[in-house]
C-alpha atoms as an extended CHARMM CRD file, in Angstrom:
* protein
*
       284  EXT
         1         1  MET       CA              0.0000000000        0.0000000000        0.0000000000  PROA      1               0.0000000000
         2         2  ARG       CA              2.8160000000        2.4010000000        0.8730000000  PROA      2               0.0000000000
         3         3  GLN       CA              4.4560000000        1.8470000000       -2.5220000000  PROA      3               0.0000000000
         4         4  PHE       CA              1.1000000000        2.4110000000       -4.2240000000  PROA      4               0.0000000000
         5         5  LEU       CA              0.6040000000        5.7040000000       -2.3910000000  PROA      5               0.0000000000
         6         6  ILE       CA              4.1040000000        6.8520000000       -3.3420000000  PROA      6               0.0000000000
         7         7  SER       CA              3.5020000000        5.9560000000       -6.9990000000  PROA      7               0.0000000000
         8         8  PHE       CA              0.1180000000        7.6680000000       -6.9280000000  PROA      8               0.0000000000
         9         9  ALA       CA              1.6450000000       10.8060000000       -5.4160000000  PROA      9               0.0000000000
        10        10  PHE       CA              4.3010000000       10.9380000000       -8.1400000000  PROA      10              0.0000000000
        11        11  ALA       CA              1.6430000000       10.4890000000      -10.8360000000  PROA      11              0.0000000000
        12        12  VAL       CA             -0.4970000000       13.3030000000       -9.4150000000  PROA      12              0.0000000000
        13        13  SER       CA              2.5770000000       15.4910000000       -9.1020000000  PROA      13              0.0000000000
        14        14  GLY       CA              3.4290000000       14.8690000000      -12.7540000000  PROA      14              0.0000000000
        15        15  LEU       CA             -0.0900000000       15.7080000000      -13.8930000000  PROA      15              0.0000000000
        16        16  LEU       CA             -0.0940000000       18.8860000000      -11.8440000000  PROA      16              0.0000000000
        17        17  ALA       CA              3.2570000000       19.8650000000      -13.2970000000  PROA      17              0.0000000000
        18        18  GLN       CA              1.9700000000       19.3030000000      -16.8330000000  PROA      18              0.0000000000
        19        19  SER       CA             -1.1470000000       21.3300000000      -16.0520000000  PROA      19              0.0000000000
        20        20  ALA       CA              0.9500000000       24.1420000000      -14.6010000000  PROA      20              0.0000000000
        21        21  ARG       CA              3.1290000000       24.1970000000      -17.7100000000  PROA      21              0.0000000000
        22        22  ALA       CA              0.0340000000       24.2920000000      -19.9180000000  PROA      22              0.0000000000
        23        23  ASP       CA             -1.2380000000       27.2790000000      -17.9450000000  PROA      23              0.0000000000
        24        24  GLU       CA              2.0410000000       29.1790000000      -18.1070000000  PROA      24              0.0000000000
        25        25  ARG       CA              1.7710000000       32.4120000000      -20.0640000000  PROA      25              0.0000000000
        26        26  TRP       CA              4.9790000000       31.6740000000      -21.9520000000  PROA      26              0.0000000000
        27        27  ALA       CA              3.5300000000       28.4140000000      -23.3120000000  PROA      27              0.0000000000
        28        28  SER       CA              0.4360000000       30.1040000000      -24.7760000000  PROA      28              0.0000000000
        29        29  LEU       CA             -0.1770000000       31.4840000000      -28.2620000000  PROA      29              0.0000000000
        30        30  PRO       CA             -3.0310000000       33.9940000000      -27.9720000000  PROA      30              0.0000000000
        31        31  GLU       CA             -4.7840000000       35.2260000000      -31.0880000000  PROA      31              0.0000000000
        32        32  PRO       CA             -4.1470000000       38.9050000000      -31.8240000000  PROA      32              0.0000000000
        33        33  PRO       CA             -7.2710000000       41.0920000000      -31.7430000000  PROA      33              0.0000000000
        34        34  ALA       CA             -8.5590000000       42.8570000000      -34.8410000000  PROA      34              0.0000000000
        35        35  MET       CA             -6.4150000000       45.7380000000      -36.0380000000  PROA      35              0.0000000000
        36        36  PRO       CA             -7.7660000000       49.2600000000      -35.5320000000  PROA      36              0.0000000000
        37        37  GLN       CA             -8.8600000000       51.2770000000      -38.5400000000  PROA      37              0.0000000000
        38        38  PRO       CA             -5.8140000000       52.5180000000      -40.4840000000  PROA      38              0.0000000000
        39        39  VAL       CA             -5.3320000000       56.0730000000      -41.6560000000  PROA      39              0.0000000000
        40        40  LYS       CA             -4.3660000000       54.5350000000      -44.9810000000  PROA      40              0.0000000000
        41        41  SER       CA             -3.3820000000       51.1500000000      -46.3620000000  PROA      41              0.0000000000
        42        42  GLY       CA             -2.6230000000       49.5220000000      -49.6620000000  PROA      42              0.0000000000
        43        43  THR       CA              0.1510000000       47.8730000000      -51.6250000000  PROA      43              0.0000000000
        44        44  ALA       CA              3.3660000000       49.5800000000      -52.6850000000  PROA      44              0.0000000000
        45        45  PRO       CA              5.4840000000       48.4760000000      -55.6610000000  PROA      45              0.0000000000
        46        46  VAL       CA              8.9450000000       47.8180000000      -54.2190000000  PROA      46              0.0000000000
        47        47  ASN       CA             11.8150000000       45.7820000000      -55.6650000000  PROA      47              0.0000000000
        48        48  GLY       CA              9.6030000000       43.8920000000      -58.0750000000  PROA      48              0.0000000000
        49        49  ILE       CA              6.8870000000       42.9250000000      -55.5660000000  PROA      49              0.0000000000
        50        50  LYS       CA              3.6600000000       44.3920000000      -54.2140000000  PROA      50              0.0000000000
        51        51  MET       CA              4.1050000000       45.0640000000      -50.4980000000  PROA      51              0.0000000000
        52        52  TYR       CA              1.0590000000       45.4180000000      -48.2600000000  PROA      52              0.0000000000
        53        53  TYR       CA              1.2720000000       48.2220000000      -45.6990000000  PROA      53              0.0000000000
        54        54  ALA       CA             -0.9380000000       50.1360000000      -43.2800000000  PROA      54              0.0000000000
        55        55  VAL       CA             -0.4440000000       53.4070000000      -41.4060000000  PROA      55              0.0000000000
        56        56  TYR       CA             -2.0990000000       54.1750000000      -38.0600000000  PROA      56              0.0000000000
        57        57  GLY       CA             -2.2530000000       57.4310000000      -36.1320000000  PROA      57              0.0000000000
        58        58  THR       CA             -1.2170000000       60.9180000000      -37.1980000000  PROA      58              0.0000000000
        59        59  ALA       CA              0.7820000000       62.1900000000      -34.2230000000  PROA      59              0.0000000000
        60        60  PRO       CA              3.9010000000       64.2720000000      -34.9290000000  PROA      60              0.0000000000
        61        61  GLY       CA              7.3470000000       63.1410000000      -33.8940000000  PROA      61              0.0000000000
        62        62  THR       CA              9.3830000000       60.1050000000      -34.8860000000  PROA      62              0.0000000000
        63        63  PRO       CA              7.1490000000       57.4530000000      -36.5210000000  PROA      63              0.0000000000
        64        64  ILE       CA              7.3630000000       53.8270000000      -35.4090000000  PROA      64              0.0000000000
        65        65  LEU       CA              7.9320000000       51.0440000000      -37.9450000000  PROA      65              0.0000000000
        66        66  MET       CA              7.0120000000       47.5570000000      -36.7120000000  PROA      66              0.0000000000
        67        67  ILE       CA              8.3840000000       44.5220000000      -38.5870000000  PROA      67              0.0000000000
        68        68  HSD       CA              7.0050000000       41.0470000000      -37.9190000000  PROA      68              0.0000000000
        69        69  GLY       CA              8.8740000000       37.7440000000      -37.8520000000  PROA      69              0.0000000000
        70        70  GLY       CA              9.3060000000       34.9390000000      -40.3350000000  PROA      70              0.0000000000
        71        71  LEU       CA              6.0630000000       33.3700000000      -41.6560000000  PROA      71              0.0000000000
        72        72  GLY       CA              4.1430000000       36.0760000000      -39.7860000000  PROA      72              0.0000000000
        73        73  TYR       CA              2.1410000000       39.0920000000      -40.8690000000  PROA      73              0.0000000000
        74        74  ALA       CA              1.5470000000       42.6940000000      -39.8270000000  PROA      74              0.0000000000
        75        75  ASP       CA             -1.6170000000       42.0760000000      -37.8080000000  PROA      75              0.0000000000
        76        76  ILE       CA              0.3360000000       40.2370000000      -35.1160000000  PROA      76              0.0000000000
        77        77  TRP       CA              1.1080000000       43.7620000000      -33.8080000000  PROA      77              0.0000000000
        78        78  ALA       CA             -2.5760000000       44.6230000000      -33.2170000000  PROA      78              0.0000000000
        79        79  ASN       CA             -2.2530000000       45.0960000000      -29.4480000000  PROA      79              0.0000000000
        80        80  GLN       CA              0.7680000000       47.3630000000      -29.7890000000  PROA      80              0.0000000000
        81        81  VAL       CA             -0.6490000000       49.3550000000      -32.7200000000  PROA      81              0.0000000000
        82        82  ALA       CA             -3.8670000000       50.0890000000      -30.8340000000  PROA      82              0.0000000000
        83        83  ASP       CA             -1.8480000000       51.6250000000      -27.9930000000  PROA      83              0.0000000000
        84        84  LEU       CA              1.0860000000       53.2600000000      -29.7750000000  PROA      84              0.0000000000
        85        85  SER       CA             -1.0230000000       54.8800000000      -32.5040000000  PROA      85              0.0000000000
        86        86  LYS       CA             -2.7060000000       57.0600000000      -29.8630000000  PROA      86              0.0000000000
        87        87  ASP       CA              0.3720000000       59.2910000000      -29.8030000000  PROA      87              0.0000000000
        88        88  HSD       CA              2.5780000000       58.0270000000      -32.6540000000  PROA      88              0.0000000000
        89        89  THR       CA              2.2970000000       57.3790000000      -36.3520000000  PROA      89              0.0000000000
        90        90  VAL       CA              2.7600000000       53.6160000000      -36.6580000000  PROA      90              0.0000000000
        91        91  ILE       CA              3.6220000000       51.8200000000      -39.8970000000  PROA      91              0.0000000000
        92        92  VAL       CA              3.2620000000       48.0730000000      -40.3690000000  PROA      92              0.0000000000
        93        93  ALA       CA              3.6750000000       45.8890000000      -43.4500000000  PROA      93              0.0000000000
        94        94  ASP       CA              3.7150000000       42.2830000000      -44.5870000000  PROA      94              0.0000000000
        95        95  SER       CA              7.2630000000       41.3400000000      -45.5860000000  PROA      95              0.0000000000
        96        96  ARG       CA              7.7930000000       40.0070000000      -49.1050000000  PROA      96              0.0000000000
        97        97  GLY       CA              5.9660000000       36.7370000000      -49.6270000000  PROA      97              0.0000000000
        98        98  HSD       CA              4.2300000000       37.0120000000      -46.2460000000  PROA      98              0.0000000000
        99        99  GLY       CA              0.5600000000       37.7220000000      -45.6390000000  PROA      99              0.0000000000
       100       100  ARG       CA             -0.8770000000       40.0180000000      -48.3070000000  PROA      100             0.0000000000
       101       101  SER       CA              2.4560000000       40.8070000000      -49.9890000000  PROA      101             0.0000000000
       102       102  THR       CA              3.6920000000       39.0830000000      -53.1310000000  PROA      102             0.0000000000
       103       103  ARG       CA              7.0710000000       37.5210000000      -53.7830000000  PROA      103             0.0000000000
       104       104  ASN       CA              9.0520000000       36.7810000000      -56.9150000000  PROA      104             0.0000000000
       105       105  SER       CA             11.8090000000       34.3640000000      -57.8670000000  PROA      105             0.0000000000
       106       106  GLN       CA             14.5140000000       36.5470000000      -56.3240000000  PROA      106             0.0000000000
       107       107  PRO       CA             16.2090000000       34.6580000000      -53.4560000000  PROA      107             0.0000000000
       108       108  PHE       CA             15.2360000000       35.8460000000      -49.9910000000  PROA      108             0.0000000000
       109       109  GLY       CA             17.9180000000       37.7270000000      -48.0950000000  PROA      109             0.0000000000
       110       110  TYR       CA             17.9470000000       40.1090000000      -45.1610000000  PROA      110             0.0000000000
       111       111  ASP       CA             19.6410000000       42.8350000000      -47.2180000000  PROA      111             0.0000000000
       112       112  LEU       CA             16.8500000000       42.5480000000      -49.7970000000  PROA      112             0.0000000000
       113       113  MET       CA             14.1020000000       42.5880000000      -47.1530000000  PROA      113             0.0000000000
       114       114  ALA       CA             15.6870000000       45.6170000000      -45.4910000000  PROA      114             0.0000000000
       115       115  SER       CA             15.7110000000       47.2920000000      -48.9010000000  PROA      115             0.0000000000
       116       116  ASP       CA             11.9860000000       46.5130000000      -49.2590000000  PROA      116             0.0000000000
       117       117  TYR       CA             11.1790000000       48.3410000000      -46.0330000000  PROA      117             0.0000000000
       118       118  LEU       CA             13.3560000000       51.3260000000      -46.8870000000  PROA      118             0.0000000000
       119       119  ALA       CA             11.6730000000       51.5660000000      -50.2920000000  PROA      119             0.0000000000
       120       120  LEU       CA              8.2930000000       51.4580000000      -48.5510000000  PROA      120             0.0000000000
       121       121  LEU       CA              9.3220000000       54.3190000000      -46.2370000000  PROA      121             0.0000000000
       122       122  ASP       CA             10.4520000000       56.2660000000      -49.3190000000  PROA      122             0.0000000000
       123       123  THR       CA              7.0580000000       55.6610000000      -50.9200000000  PROA      123             0.0000000000
       124       124  LEU       CA              5.3700000000       56.9950000000      -47.7760000000  PROA      124             0.0000000000
       125       125  GLY       CA              7.7280000000       59.9860000000      -47.5800000000  PROA      125             0.0000000000
       126       126  ILE       CA              9.1400000000       58.9350000000      -44.2060000000  PROA      126             0.0000000000
       127       127  LYS       CA             12.8400000000       59.5820000000      -43.6840000000  PROA      127             0.0000000000
       128       128  LYS       CA             13.5090000000       58.2650000000      -40.1770000000  PROA      128             0.0000000000
       129       129  VAL       CA             11.7860000000       55.8880000000      -37.7450000000  PROA      129             0.0000000000
       130       130  ASP       CA             11.9940000000       54.1700000000      -34.4200000000  PROA      130             0.0000000000
       131       131  LEU       CA             11.9580000000       50.4840000000      -35.3380000000  PROA      131             0.0000000000
       132       132  VAL       CA             10.4440000000       47.5340000000      -33.4750000000  PROA      132             0.0000000000
       133       133  GLY       CA             11.5360000000       44.2320000000      -34.9950000000  PROA      133             0.0000000000
       134       134  TRP       CA             10.5880000000       40.7450000000      -33.8890000000  PROA      134             0.0000000000
       135       135  SER       CA             12.6350000000       37.6870000000      -34.9410000000  PROA      135             0.0000000000
       136       136  ASP       CA             13.2630000000       38.1430000000      -38.6970000000  PROA      136             0.0000000000
       137       137  GLY       CA             11.9930000000       41.6960000000      -38.2120000000  PROA      137             0.0000000000
       138       138  GLY       CA             14.6830000000       42.2880000000      -35.5980000000  PROA      138             0.0000000000
       139       139  ILE       CA             17.3120000000       40.9440000000      -37.9950000000  PROA      139             0.0000000000
       140       140  ILE       CA             16.0340000000       43.2970000000      -40.7040000000  PROA      140             0.0000000000
       141       141  GLY       CA             16.2900000000       46.1380000000      -38.1800000000  PROA      141             0.0000000000
       142       142  LEU       CA             19.8930000000       45.2260000000      -37.4110000000  PROA      142             0.0000000000
       143       143  ASP       CA             20.6460000000       45.1110000000      -41.1410000000  PROA      143             0.0000000000
       144       144  ILE       CA             19.2580000000       48.6470000000      -41.5270000000  PROA      144             0.0000000000
       145       145  ALA       CA             21.2390000000       49.8150000000      -38.4870000000  PROA      145             0.0000000000
       146       146  MET       CA             24.4460000000       48.5020000000      -40.0900000000  PROA      146             0.0000000000
       147       147  HSD       CA             23.9270000000       49.7980000000      -43.6060000000  PROA      147             0.0000000000
       148       148  HSD       CA             21.4900000000       52.7220000000      -43.3280000000  PROA      148             0.0000000000
       149       149  PRO       CA             21.7640000000       54.1310000000      -39.7950000000  PROA      149             0.0000000000
       150       150  GLU       CA             20.5410000000       57.5040000000      -41.0580000000  PROA      150             0.0000000000
       151       151  ARG       CA             17.0520000000       55.9640000000      -41.3480000000  PROA      151             0.0000000000
       152       152  LEU       CA             16.8210000000       54.9580000000      -37.6820000000  PROA      152             0.0000000000
       153       153  ASN       CA             16.3760000000       56.8350000000      -34.4480000000  PROA      153             0.0000000000
       154       154  LYS       CA             16.2760000000       53.7830000000      -32.1390000000  PROA      154             0.0000000000
       155       155  LEU       CA             16.0360000000       50.0070000000      -32.5970000000  PROA      155             0.0000000000
       156       156  PHE       CA             14.0930000000       47.5830000000      -30.3860000000  PROA      156             0.0000000000
       157       157  ALA       CA             15.1380000000       44.1210000000      -31.6210000000  PROA      157             0.0000000000
       158       158  GLN       CA             13.3610000000       41.1790000000      -29.9910000000  PROA      158             0.0000000000
       159       159  ALA       CA             14.2640000000       37.5180000000      -30.5450000000  PROA      159             0.0000000000
       160       160  ALA       CA             16.7590000000       38.2850000000      -33.3040000000  PROA      160             0.0000000000
       161       161  ASN       CA             19.9400000000       36.4000000000      -34.0860000000  PROA      161             0.0000000000
       162       162  THR       CA             23.0810000000       37.4480000000      -35.9070000000  PROA      162             0.0000000000
       163       163  LYS       CA             24.4160000000       33.9710000000      -36.7080000000  PROA      163             0.0000000000
       164       164  THR       CA             22.5100000000       30.8510000000      -37.6950000000  PROA      164             0.0000000000
       165       165  GLU       CA             23.8120000000       29.0190000000      -34.6360000000  PROA      165             0.0000000000
       166       166  GLY       CA             21.9260000000       31.5070000000      -32.4750000000  PROA      166             0.0000000000
       167       167  VAL       CA             18.7460000000       29.5270000000      -33.2480000000  PROA      167             0.0000000000
       168       168  LYS       CA             18.0630000000       26.5490000000      -30.9890000000  PROA      168             0.0000000000
       169       169  ALA       CA             18.4800000000       23.1940000000      -32.7480000000  PROA      169             0.0000000000
       170       170  ASP       CA             15.2990000000       21.7610000000      -31.1870000000  PROA      170             0.0000000000
       171       171  VAL       CA             12.9790000000       24.6930000000      -31.9390000000  PROA      171             0.0000000000
       172       172  MET       CA             10.8320000000       22.6320000000      -34.3270000000  PROA      172             0.0000000000
       173       173  GLU       CA             10.0720000000       20.1860000000      -31.5170000000  PROA      173             0.0000000000
       174       174  ASN       CA              8.4110000000       22.9060000000      -29.4440000000  PROA      174             0.0000000000
       175       175  LYS       CA              4.5950000000       22.6980000000      -29.3660000000  PROA      175             0.0000000000
       176       176  THR       CA              4.0470000000       26.4590000000      -29.1920000000  PROA      176             0.0000000000
       177       177  PHE       CA              6.3450000000       27.0860000000      -32.1450000000  PROA      177             0.0000000000
       178       178  LYS       CA              4.6740000000       24.3210000000      -34.1440000000  PROA      178             0.0000000000
       179       179  ALA       CA              1.2910000000       25.9030000000      -33.3870000000  PROA      179             0.0000000000
       180       180  TYR       CA              2.6170000000       29.2280000000      -34.6770000000  PROA      180             0.0000000000
       181       181  ILE       CA              3.7120000000       27.6180000000      -37.9580000000  PROA      181             0.0000000000
       182       182  ASP       CA              0.3050000000       25.9840000000      -38.3860000000  PROA      182             0.0000000000
       183       183  ARG       CA             -1.4950000000       29.2590000000      -37.6590000000  PROA      183             0.0000000000
       184       184  SER       CA              0.7610000000       31.1170000000      -40.0700000000  PROA      184             0.0000000000
       185       185  GLY       CA             -0.1840000000       28.6500000000      -42.7870000000  PROA      185             0.0000000000
       186       186  GLU       CA             -3.8710000000       29.2580000000      -42.1190000000  PROA      186             0.0000000000
       187       187  VAL       CA             -3.3940000000       33.0370000000      -42.3060000000  PROA      187             0.0000000000
       188       188  TYR       CA             -1.3950000000       32.6830000000      -45.5220000000  PROA      188             0.0000000000
       189       189  ARG       CA             -4.0830000000       30.6090000000      -47.1920000000  PROA      189             0.0000000000
       190       190  LYS       CA             -6.7410000000       33.1700000000      -46.2390000000  PROA      190             0.0000000000
       191       191  SER       CA             -4.8700000000       36.3580000000      -47.1260000000  PROA      191             0.0000000000
       192       192  SER       CA             -2.0910000000       35.6890000000      -49.6440000000  PROA      192             0.0000000000
       193       193  PRO       CA             -2.4420000000       36.5480000000      -53.3450000000  PROA      193             0.0000000000
       194       194  THR       CA             -1.0640000000       33.0060000000      -53.9060000000  PROA      194             0.0000000000
       195       195  PRO       CA             -2.9840000000       31.0460000000      -51.2430000000  PROA      195             0.0000000000
       196       196  GLY       CA             -1.9710000000       27.6260000000      -52.5310000000  PROA      196             0.0000000000
       197       197  GLU       CA              1.7780000000       28.2770000000      -52.3790000000  PROA      197             0.0000000000
       198       198  TYR       CA              2.5080000000       28.2480000000      -48.6390000000  PROA      198             0.0000000000
       199       199  ASP       CA              4.7950000000       25.2040000000      -48.8640000000  PROA      199             0.0000000000
       200       200  ALA       CA              6.6730000000       26.7270000000      -51.8120000000  PROA      200             0.0000000000
       201       201  PHE       CA              7.0350000000       29.9980000000      -49.9140000000  PROA      201             0.0000000000
       202       202  VAL       CA              8.3820000000       28.2200000000      -46.8100000000  PROA      202             0.0000000000
       203       203  GLU       CA             10.8540000000       26.2860000000      -48.9560000000  PROA      203             0.0000000000
       204       204  GLN       CA             12.0270000000       29.4930000000      -50.6350000000  PROA      204             0.0000000000
       205       205  ILE       CA             12.5630000000       31.4530000000      -47.4090000000  PROA      205             0.0000000000
       206       206  SER       CA             14.1740000000       28.4280000000      -45.7350000000  PROA      206             0.0000000000
       207       207  GLY       CA             17.0630000000       28.8700000000      -48.1430000000  PROA      207             0.0000000000
       208       208  MET       CA             17.7910000000       32.1900000000      -46.4410000000  PROA      208             0.0000000000
       209       209  TRP       CA             17.4630000000       30.7740000000      -42.9320000000  PROA      209             0.0000000000
       210       210  ALA       CA             19.9940000000       28.0250000000      -43.7220000000  PROA      210             0.0000000000
       211       211  SER       CA             22.8290000000       30.5180000000      -44.2020000000  PROA      211             0.0000000000
       212       212  GLN       CA             21.7020000000       33.9310000000      -42.9070000000  PROA      212             0.0000000000
       213       213  PRO       CA             22.3910000000       35.9840000000      -40.9690000000  PROA      213             0.0000000000
       214       214  ASN       CA             26.1100000000       35.4480000000      -40.5700000000  PROA      214             0.0000000000
       215       215  TRP       CA             27.5000000000       38.7150000000      -39.2590000000  PROA      215             0.0000000000
       216       216  SER       CA             30.9200000000       39.0410000000      -37.6780000000  PROA      216             0.0000000000
       217       217  ASP       CA             31.8440000000       40.8100000000      -34.4490000000  PROA      217             0.0000000000
       218       218  ALA       CA             33.2070000000       43.6260000000      -36.6100000000  PROA      218             0.0000000000
       219       219  ASP       CA             29.8380000000       43.9270000000      -38.3760000000  PROA      219             0.0000000000
       220       220  LEU       CA             28.0280000000       44.2840000000      -35.0570000000  PROA      220             0.0000000000
       221       221  ALA       CA             30.5540000000       46.8580000000      -33.8950000000  PROA      221             0.0000000000
       222       222  THR       CA             29.5160000000       49.1490000000      -36.7460000000  PROA      222             0.0000000000
       223       223  ILE       CA             26.0570000000       49.6110000000      -35.2150000000  PROA      223             0.0000000000
       224       224  LYS       CA             25.8380000000       52.9730000000      -33.5040000000  PROA      224             0.0000000000
       225       225  THR       CA             22.0430000000       53.3030000000      -33.4270000000  PROA      225             0.0000000000
       226       226  PRO       CA             20.7300000000       53.2200000000      -29.8270000000  PROA      226             0.0000000000
       227       227  THR       CA             19.6290000000       49.6070000000      -29.5490000000  PROA      227             0.0000000000
       228       228  GLU       CA             17.8450000000       47.3090000000      -27.1330000000  PROA      228             0.0000000000
       229       229  ILE       CA             18.3990000000       43.5910000000      -27.5890000000  PROA      229             0.0000000000
       230       230  VAL       CA             15.3140000000       41.9100000000      -26.1800000000  PROA      230             0.0000000000
       231       231  LEU       CA             14.4100000000       38.2870000000      -25.3990000000  PROA      231             0.0000000000
       232       232  GLY       CA             11.6550000000       36.4850000000      -23.5540000000  PROA      232             0.0000000000
       233       233  ASP       CA             12.9900000000       34.4560000000      -20.6520000000  PROA      233             0.0000000000
       234       234  HSD       CA             11.3600000000       31.3130000000      -22.1360000000  PROA      234             0.0000000000
       235       235  ASP       CA             12.1450000000       31.8920000000      -25.8160000000  PROA      235             0.0000000000
       236       236  GLU       CA             11.6990000000       28.6550000000      -27.7630000000  PROA      236             0.0000000000
       237       237  ALA       CA             13.8060000000       29.6490000000      -30.7580000000  PROA      237             0.0000000000
       238       238  VAL       CA             16.7050000000       31.9340000000      -29.8410000000  PROA      238             0.0000000000
       239       239  ASP       CA             19.5210000000       30.9980000000      -27.4770000000  PROA      239             0.0000000000
       240       240  ARG       CA             19.9030000000       33.2290000000      -24.3920000000  PROA      240             0.0000000000
       241       241  GLY       CA             23.7080000000       33.0830000000      -24.5860000000  PROA      241             0.0000000000
       242       242  HSD       CA             23.6220000000       34.2690000000      -28.1880000000  PROA      242             0.0000000000
       243       243  THR       CA             21.3580000000       37.1640000000      -27.2090000000  PROA      243             0.0000000000
       244       244  GLU       CA             23.7900000000       38.1870000000      -24.4810000000  PROA      244             0.0000000000
       245       245  TYR       CA             26.6140000000       37.9730000000      -27.0250000000  PROA      245             0.0000000000
       246       246  MET       CA             24.7300000000       40.3030000000      -29.3700000000  PROA      246             0.0000000000
       247       247  ALA       CA             24.1430000000       42.8800000000      -26.6720000000  PROA      247             0.0000000000
       248       248  SER       CA             27.7980000000       42.8030000000      -25.6460000000  PROA      248             0.0000000000
       249       249  HSD       CA             29.0730000000       43.3700000000      -29.1990000000  PROA      249             0.0000000000
       250       250  ILE       CA             26.7610000000       46.2130000000      -30.2340000000  PROA      250             0.0000000000
       251       251  HSD       CA             28.0570000000       49.5620000000      -29.0110000000  PROA      251             0.0000000000
       252       252  GLY       CA             25.9820000000       50.8180000000      -26.0910000000  PROA      252             0.0000000000
       253       253  ALA       CA             23.2680000000       48.1640000000      -26.5170000000  PROA      253             0.0000000000
       254       254  LYS       CA             21.0670000000       47.3240000000      -23.5580000000  PROA      254             0.0000000000
       255       255  LEU       CA             19.9710000000       43.7520000000      -22.8540000000  PROA      255             0.0000000000
       256       256  VAL       CA             16.3090000000       43.3920000000      -21.8390000000  PROA      256             0.0000000000
       257       257  ILE       CA             14.8320000000       40.0580000000      -20.6880000000  PROA      257             0.0000000000
       258       258  LEU       CA             11.0360000000       39.9430000000      -20.7390000000  PROA      258             0.0000000000
       259       259  PRO       CA              9.6730000000       37.9230000000      -17.8020000000  PROA      259             0.0000000000
       260       260  ASP       CA              7.3590000000       34.9340000000      -18.2200000000  PROA      260             0.0000000000
       261       261  ALA       CA              7.3640000000       35.3170000000      -22.0070000000  PROA      261             0.0000000000
       262       262  SER       CA              8.6310000000       33.4160000000      -25.0270000000  PROA      262             0.0000000000
       263       263  HSD       CA              9.3030000000       34.1110000000      -28.6980000000  PROA      263             0.0000000000
       264       264  PHE       CA              5.7160000000       35.3770000000      -28.8830000000  PROA      264             0.0000000000
       265       265  ALA       CA              5.9310000000       37.9490000000      -26.0910000000  PROA      265             0.0000000000
       266       266  MET       CA              3.9100000000       40.5850000000      -27.9580000000  PROA      266             0.0000000000
       267       267  LEU       CA              0.9090000000       38.2420000000      -27.8080000000  PROA      267             0.0000000000
       268       268  GLN       CA              1.5180000000       36.7430000000      -24.3630000000  PROA      268             0.0000000000
       269       269  ASP       CA              2.0980000000       40.0170000000      -22.5020000000  PROA      269             0.0000000000
       270       270  PRO       CA              0.8420000000       42.8100000000      -24.7620000000  PROA      270             0.0000000000
       271       271  ALA       CA              0.7370000000       45.4620000000      -22.0410000000  PROA      271             0.0000000000
       272       272  GLY       CA              4.2210000000       44.6470000000      -20.7470000000  PROA      272             0.0000000000
       273       273  TYR       CA              5.6240000000       44.4780000000      -24.2700000000  PROA      273             0.0000000000
       274       274  THR       CA              4.1700000000       47.8620000000      -25.1990000000  PROA      274             0.0000000000
       275       275  ALA       CA              5.4270000000       49.3550000000      -21.9380000000  PROA      275             0.0000000000
       276       276  ALA       CA              8.9390000000       48.1190000000      -22.7760000000  PROA      276             0.0000000000
       277       277  ILE       CA              8.7360000000       49.8100000000      -26.1870000000  PROA      277             0.0000000000
       278       278  ARG       CA              7.5270000000       53.0620000000      -24.6450000000  PROA      278             0.0000000000
       279       279  ALA       CA             10.1960000000       52.9840000000      -21.9520000000  PROA      279             0.0000000000
       280       280  PHE       CA             12.8940000000       52.7730000000      -24.6300000000  PROA      280             0.0000000000
       281       281  PHE       CA             11.4730000000       55.1150000000      -27.2410000000  PROA      281             0.0000000000
       282       282  GLY       CA             10.2270000000       57.6780000000      -24.7170000000  PROA      282             0.0000000000
       283       283  GLY       CA              6.8430000000       59.3580000000      -24.6710000000  PROA      283             0.0000000000
       284       284  LYS       CA              3.7130000000       58.4840000000      -22.7620000000  PROA      284             0.0000000000
């Protein structure tokens, strides 16, 4: 009987632990709410593609450009846009091949994607922005900071990496990350101009992920834009040690660890995420 009770206690303990993990904020993948009404939206012809964009708010001062991550789309920023557009002009877009934007046969590359966003800003007549980048969006932000620092005021780069080895080898085994990929496929099929080509799109962009980014310490040292390197304390995809390395090799960069959050911190803790942006960029 004693052995049975011990075994039963361990079983209950295991179930409770699994339940606790399931209830953890960092293991969740909330749906973003609907986006607010944009001031304007449309598609811009840039670098041989049609790039979907939307602009929110009309406040003066430095505009905020928000760039989503790989396989994602602009509407993932809905919580942040609703808040930040009260006192900022906020620009979002779907990166090439993502969401409502088209792609072509040109190989994906972070330099090219950075060029897309700069061309979009030119189309909108915007010379300089504060930039919030998540995952691939953070990498694009770092690329702009290296090569076109005159276009940036500040850079908030969350869950970015500067070498391919900065991505965890077991990321595809994570349930939350798998759920994100599945959801991204559903969004693509509903919104893309080529709804039946999700697998082809993933294969095409995977060619970039296999070899990029691959920046040296000297490359990172060229960044002079005020930068925050940000990571959720339970990030499924990006290695914490690599994030610390990035922050230590970018001049003046500040390392920020978001508590009880993962790769998808903007969805899991929208208020805390927005507060972190505001604390860095200044303003209300």
